[in-house]
N, C-alpha and C positions, 0 to 999 in steps of 0.2 A: 223247374227253375233251379238254378244252382245257388249255392249259399252266397257267393259274392254278389250275384244279381239281387238277391233278397236284401242284402245289407245296403246296397245302393238305393233301393227303392224305399227302404224304411229309415234312411239316414235322417236325423233331425236337422232342420235348417239351423245355420249358425246365426249369431246375433246380427250380423250385417244383413243377411237375407230378411230377417224379421223386420228390422228398422226400415229397409228399403221398401218392403211390401206395405208397411204402415204409412210411409211417406207417400207412396203411390196412391193408396186409398184416400189419404187426405187431399191430395191433388185432385183426384176424380170427384170427391165429394164437394170441395170448394168450387171447382169448375162447373159442376152440375148445378149447384145452387145459383151461381150468378147467371148461368144460361136460362134457368127457369125464371129468374127475376126479369131478365131481358124479355123473355117471351110474354110474361104477364103484364109488362108495362107497355105493350104495343109493338114489340119487335122494332123494326126500323134498322138504323145503323147498328151493325153487330159489334158493339163495344166490348162484349165479354172475351173477344179474341185477345185483347191485351192482358186480361186477367189470366187466361189460359197460358199465354206466353210467359208471364212471370212465374206461374206455378211450375211449368215445365223447365224453366231455367233453374229453379231451386232443386228440382229432381236431378237434372243433369249435373249440377255442381256436386250433389250428394254422391253420385256414381263416380265422378272424376276424383273426388277426394279419397274415396276408397281405393281406387286404382293407384293414386299417388302414394298412399300408405304401403300398398303392396310393393311398389317400386322401391321405396326406402328400405323395406325389409328384405329385398333381394328376391322376391317371388314374382316380379314382373319387370320386363325390360323398360328402362326410362324412355327409350325411343317409342315404344308402343303408347305410353302415356302422352308423350309429346304429340303423336299423331292424333290421338283422341281429342286432346285439348284443341288442336288446330281445327279439326273437323267440327267440333262443337262451336267454336268462336265464329268461324267462317259461315257455318250453317245458320247460326243465330242472326248474323248480319244479312244474309240473303233473305231470311224470313222477315226481318224488319223492313227490308227494301220492298218486298212484295206486299206486306201489310200497309205500308205507307203509300201505296198506289203505283209502284213501279217507276217508270221514267228512266233517267240516266242510271246505268248499272254501276253505281259507285262501289259495291262490294268487291269489284275486281282488284282494287288496290290493296285492301287488307289480305285478299287471297294471295296476291303475288308476294307480299311481305312475309306472311306467316308460312307460305309454301317454301320460300327461299330458306328461312330458318330451319324448317323441317328437313329440307334437302341437305343442308350443311351438316345437321346433326346425324343424318343417316350416313353421309359420306365419312364423317369422323369415326362413327362406330364400326362401319364395315371395313374401313382401312386400318382399324386398330390403332388410331392416333391417340386415343384416350382410353385408359383402362376402365372397364366396367366396374360397377359397384361390387359385383361378385369377385372379380379379379383382385380388387383392392382388399376385400375381406380375406381372400385366400393368402395374399401376400402378407397381411398383418398376422394371420394365423401361423404361417410358416416362420416368420420372424419370432413370434412368441415361442413356438416349439423349439426353435434353435436355441433361444436363450435358456429355456427351462432345461433342455437336454444338456447344454454346457454346464449349467448349475448342478445338475444331477451327477454329471461326470466328475466335476470338481469335488463334490461331497463324497463320491465313491472313492476317489483317489485319496482324499484326506482320511477317510475311514480305513482304507487298506493300510495306510502308513501307521495309523494308530494301532491296528491289529498287529502289524509287524513289530512295533515298539513294545507292545504288551508281551508278545511272544519272546522277544529278545531280553527284556528286563524282568519278565515274570517266570514263565515256564522254563525257558532255557537256563536262566540263572539257578533255578531250583534244581534242575537236573545236573548242572555242573557241581553244585554243592553236594548233591547226593552221590555223584561219582567220586568226589574227594573223600567223603565219609566212608564209602565202601572200600576205597583204597586203604584208608587207615585201619578199617576193620580187618582187611585181608592180612595186613602186617602183623596183627595181634593173634592171628589164627595159624601161625606157622606150625604149631604142635598138633593141629587138627586139620590135616590135609584135605579130608573130604569136605569139611565145612568151608575151608578156604577156597576150594575149587568152586563151590556154589556161589560164594561171594564174588569170586573172580568172574564167573559167568554173568552174574547180575551187573557187575561193573561194566562188562563188555556190552550188555544190552543197553545200559544207560548211555554209554558212549555212542552206540548206534542211534539211539533216540535223539541224542544231542545233534548228531550229524544230519539226521532227517529233518529235525526241527529247523536247523540252520538253512538247509536247502529250501524248506517250505517258506521260511521268512524271506529268503533271498528271492524266491519266485513271486512273492506278494509285492514286496517293495524293498529293494536292497538298502541296508542302513546307510551306506556311503552316499546313495542317491539323495536320501532325505537330509543327511547331515552336511554334505559338501557340494552337492549339485551334480548336474549332468556330466560336466567335463571330467570331474574326478571319478565318477562312476564308470564312464566309458574307458578312461585310462586304466582303471582297475580291471575291467574286462580284458583289455589288451594285454595286460601283464599276466593274467591267469590263462589266457588262451593257449591252446596247444600248437598254434601256428604263429609265426612272427606277425605282429600287428603294429602299424604306424598310425598314430592318432594325430589329426590336424583339427584342432577345435578353436573356433574364433567366436566365442560368446562373451558378451560384456555384462550379462545380467542373469539372474535366476529366472527361469521360465515358470509358467503355471504348472502345478504338480501333475495334472493329467497329461500335459504335453511332455514333460520330462520322463514320465513313466512310459509313455508310448515310444518315445525315441530310444530309451534304454533297451526296451525289449526288442525293438527292430535291430539294434546293433548286436544284442546278445544272441538272437536267433540266427542272424546272418553269420556271425563268427562260429557258432556251433555247426552250421551247415558246411562252412569251409573246412573246419577240422574233421568233419565226418566224411565228406565226399571228395575233398582235395587236401589230404594231410601234408602233402609236400609243397603246397602253395603258400603264399604270403598274402596279407590283406592290408588295406588302407581304409581308415575310417575318417570321414570329414564331417564336421558339424559347423554350420554357419547360419546366421539369421539374416534374411534378405527381405526387405519390404514387409515386415510383419509375419514372415513365414520361416519356420525352422526347416532347413534342408539337411537331411541325413543321408549320407552316401557311404556304402560299404562296397569296396571293389576288391576282387581277388584275381590272381593270375593263374587260376586253375584251368581245367579243360573245358569249362563252359557246358553248354548243352542243356541248360535248364529250360523246362517247358512250362509256360504260364497257362493255367486253365483253372479248373475248380480247385486244383492244388498245384503246387510247384514241385517238379522232380528234378533232381540233380544227381548225376553219378549213380543212377539206378535206385535211389531211395527217395521217398516222399518227405517233404519238409513241412514245417509249421507256418509257412508264409501265408497260407490262407487265413489263419487266425490273426496274424499280424495285419493283414489287409483289412479285416473286419475291425480290429482295434483302431487302426489309422483312420478308416472311413467314419468311425463313430464320432470323431472330432472334426469332421469335414476335411480330412486330409486325403492324400493319394499315395499309392505305393506302386512303383514301376520296377519290373525286373527285366534286365537286358543280359542275355547270355548266349552270344554266338559261339558256335563250336570252335574249340581250339584257342579262344581268346580269353575266356574267363567270364565271371559273372559280376554284374553291377546291380546293386539294389539301391534305389533312390526313394526316399520318403519325404513328402512335403507336408508339414504340420502347421496350421495357422496358430500363431502364438501372440497376436496383437493383444 
């Protein structure tokens, strides 16, 4: 015998099984007692059948109540419980009709009524006209996860901007001060050329560290984006770009930090690709908010030919658009790349910002 089979056979009964067994024992004991009383009092009309009926009704209600709880907990279909209740009620009425001596079969009318209700319920469920309890639970769970994910992204964006500000105002400022002090020390060591050369080299390293730190801070969250907003940050990108860039921005308000950051990096990556793969081309950046969605478009007049797949390739080199797509989709946005040969490349990102 396998281990799972042994586990099934030795599984302890749950609380419901124990109470149901106890209830059944009480029904059998009570019914047996009244039957013995009937037999000892001379038999005759079998009146204990009404006692038995009442006892079995309580047992049936016990079982139906358990199934109703399972349906509310999502472990049983409501349609199955409805069918069991219908069968129980109609069956009880048929038994009452038979115990009362038969005659006109009046249970036909409750049977038609309850059967019609059950049929309508089955039609609604099978046609998907009403969501099941499980579907409603899943919908509520998805809504909750969407809200918590957006909150986590907002916290992450705020934390990245704080880190950028700390780097700018803390470590970068200290390195600038260090570089200035090394410059003054170098001026005082003109009579010691070997020492002056060492100080000059240290000053060069400090300058390189400042440049790397600025690039790192700009990659985390550009200061102009946090201070002046998305429009100013994109215009700054256009001014620093190696290719001519025209910016058309129509935004009347500041957007959530996580949306501004995603939009900024979409533009930055797109302009970097243009400069790298089509250096003789020009580009146009458009920012607009439409119906609670930020639309970001970067269009160039290069040679086109970008291929969208697991990664995007343009002009023979792979780009970072896959990472951008992940960043955009993390806030329920979408990224589309259109790049016919000889026409140019258009990158369009839609970011919800309501």
